C-alpha positions in Angstrom: -8.6 32.4 -6.6 -6.4 31.8 -9.5 -9.4 31.7 -11.8 -10.0 35.3 -11.0 -6.4 36.5 -11.0 -5.3 35.0 -14.2 -7.9 36.7 -16.5 -7.4 40.0 -14.5 -3.7 39.7 -15.0 -4.0 39.1 -18.7 -6.4 42.0 -19.1 -4.1 44.4 -17.2 -1.1 43.1 -19.1 -2.9 43.8 -22.4 -3.6 47.3 -21.3 0.1 48.0 -21.1 1.0 45.9 -24.1 -1.2 47.7 -26.6 1.0 50.8 -26.7 4.4 49.0 -26.7 5.0 49.4 -30.5 3.8 53.0 -30.6 5.5 56.2 -29.5 3.1 56.6 -26.6 4.6 53.9 -24.3 5.1 55.5 -20.9 5.5 54.5 -17.2 1.8 53.7 -16.8 2.0 51.1 -19.5 5.2 49.7 -18.0 3.3 49.5 -14.6 0.4 47.6 -16.3 2.8 45.2 -17.8 4.6 44.6 -14.5 1.4 44.2 -12.4 -0.2 42.0 -15.1 2.8 39.8 -15.2 2.8 39.5 -11.4 -0.8 38.4 -11.4 -0.3 35.8 -14.2 3.0 34.4 -12.9 1.7 32.2 -10.0 -0.8 30.5 -12.3 2.0 29.8 -14.9 4.3 28.4 -12.2 1.5 26.1 -11.0 0.8 24.9 -14.6 4.4 24.3 -15.3 5.0 22.4 -12.1 2.0 20.2 -12.7 3.1 19.5 -16.3 6.7 18.6 -15.4 5.8 16.4 -12.4 3.2 14.3 -14.2 5.6 12.6 -16.5 7.4 10.2 -14.2 7.9 6.5 -14.5 5.5 5.8 -11.6 8.0 3.8 -9.5 11.4 3.7 -8.1 12.7 4.6 -4.7 12.9 8.3 -5.3 16.0 8.5 -3.2 14.1 8.6 0.1 14.9 6.3 3.0 16.8 3.6 1.2 17.4 0.3 2.9 20.6 -0.7 4.7 22.2 -2.4 1.7 
């Protein structure tokens, strides 16, 4: 599902972004930016969480259920 939403979100975001530096930026463009961002955001969150959780040391107790020491 993310494979469909991400390109769609980028496309919709680009529709709103193309007029941002011109004098013709209106509420429709702002709506496209907002909807495009909402469609891209879940994929970005997943990518960032995978990236940050993959760099551990591979060991340790993790702080869960320690022994009675």
